C-alpha positions as CSV (number, residue, x, y, z in Angstrom):
1,X,276.2,51.7,-48.4
2,X,275.8,55.5,-48.6
3,X,273.6,57.4,-46.3
4,X,270.4,58.5,-48.0
5,X,268.4,61.4,-46.7
6,X,264.8,60.6,-46.0
7,X,262.3,63.1,-47.3
8,X,260.8,64.7,-44.2
9,X,257.0,65.1,-44.3
10,X,255.1,67.2,-41.9
11,X,252.2,65.6,-40.0
12,X,250.2,68.9,-39.9
13,X,250.1,72.0,-42.1
14,X,248.7,75.4,-41.0
15,X,246.0,77.1,-43.0
16,X,248.5,79.6,-44.3
17,X,250.8,76.9,-45.6
18,X,247.9,75.2,-47.3
19,X,246.7,78.4,-48.9
20,X,250.2,78.9,-50.3
21,X,250.2,75.4,-51.7
22,X,247.1,76.0,-53.7
23,X,247.7,79.7,-54.3
24,X,244.3,80.7,-52.8
25,X,243.3,82.8,-49.8
26,X,242.9,81.4,-46.3
27,X,239.3,82.5,-46.3
28,X,238.6,80.3,-49.4
29,X,240.0,77.3,-47.5
30,X,237.8,78.1,-44.5
31,X,234.8,78.5,-46.8
32,X,235.4,75.2,-48.5
33,X,235.7,73.6,-45.0
34,X,232.2,74.7,-44.3
35,X,230.9,73.6,-47.7
36,X,232.5,70.2,-48.1
37,X,231.9,67.6,-45.4
38,X,235.1,65.7,-46.5
39,X,237.3,68.5,-45.1
40,X,237.7,68.1,-41.4
41,X,241.0,69.6,-40.2
42,X,242.0,69.2,-36.6
43,X,242.0,72.2,-34.4
44,X,244.4,72.9,-31.6
45,X,243.5,74.5,-28.3
46,X,243.7,78.0,-29.8
47,X,241.4,77.0,-32.6
48,X,244.0,77.0,-35.3
49,X,243.3,74.5,-38.2
50,X,245.8,71.7,-38.6
51,X,245.6,70.0,-42.0
52,X,246.8,66.4,-42.5
53,X,247.9,64.7,-45.7
54,X,244.4,63.3,-46.1
55,X,243.0,66.8,-45.8
56,X,245.4,68.0,-48.5
57,X,244.3,65.2,-50.8
58,X,240.7,66.2,-50.3
59,X,241.6,69.8,-50.9
60,X,243.4,68.8,-54.1
61,X,240.2,67.0,-55.3
62,X,238.0,70.0,-54.5
63,X,240.5,72.4,-56.1
64,X,240.6,70.2,-59.2
65,X,236.9,70.0,-59.5
66,X,236.1,73.7,-58.8
67,X,239.1,75.6,-60.1
68,X,240.4,73.4,-62.9
69,X,237.3,71.6,-64.2
70,X,234.9,74.5,-63.6
71,X,232.3,72.7,-61.4
72,X,230.0,74.8,-59.3
73,X,230.2,74.1,-55.5
74,X,226.9,72.1,-55.7
75,X,228.2,70.2,-58.7
76,X,231.4,69.3,-57.0
77,X,229.6,68.2,-53.8
78,X,227.3,66.0,-55.9
79,X,230.2,64.5,-57.9
80,X,232.1,63.7,-54.7
81,X,229.0,62.3,-52.9
82,X,227.7,60.2,-55.8
83,X,230.9,58.9,-57.3
84,X,233.9,59.6,-55.1
85,X,235.9,56.6,-56.1
86,X,235.7,57.3,-59.8
87,X,236.3,61.0,-59.2
88,X,239.5,60.1,-57.2
89,X,240.7,57.7,-59.8
90,X,240.2,60.3,-62.6
91,X,242.0,62.9,-60.4
92,X,244.9,60.5,-59.8
93,X,245.2,59.9,-63.5
94,X,245.3,63.6,-64.2
95,X,247.9,64.1,-61.5
96,X,250.1,61.3,-63.0
97,X,249.8,62.8,-66.5
98,X,250.8,66.2,-65.2
99,X,253.9,64.7,-63.5
100,X,254.7,62.9,-66.7
101,X,254.4,66.0,-68.8
102,X,256.6,67.9,-66.3
103,X,259.2,65.2,-66.6
104,X,259.1,65.2,-70.4
105,X,259.3,69.0,-70.6
106,X,262.4,69.0,-68.3
107,X,263.9,66.2,-70.4
108,X,263.3,68.1,-73.6
109,X,264.8,71.3,-72.1
110,X,267.8,69.3,-71.0
111,X,268.4,68.2,-74.6
112,X,268.8,71.7,-75.9
């Protein structure tokens, strides 16, 4: 049996890494942390924020609502508070469709 490399995932991401992932400024990440109670990154002794995978998922949800769907901050907070499960399900569906589209585009480009 051939050796298969495992995908290495980090346990914690710095605020700079997170900002690059979402293509936003670090100050916006800090601002959202203060505005949304679902964002609770750990902090080390120096006070640096350490984001987990769960934090990244919550940031994805916030980013999707605010930046992609055009919700106001208050609207996004209300949507998450009132109907978090439906919001997460819809977000997961959108994510799956984006991945499928990306695959199909790559497939189409490979046919040329």
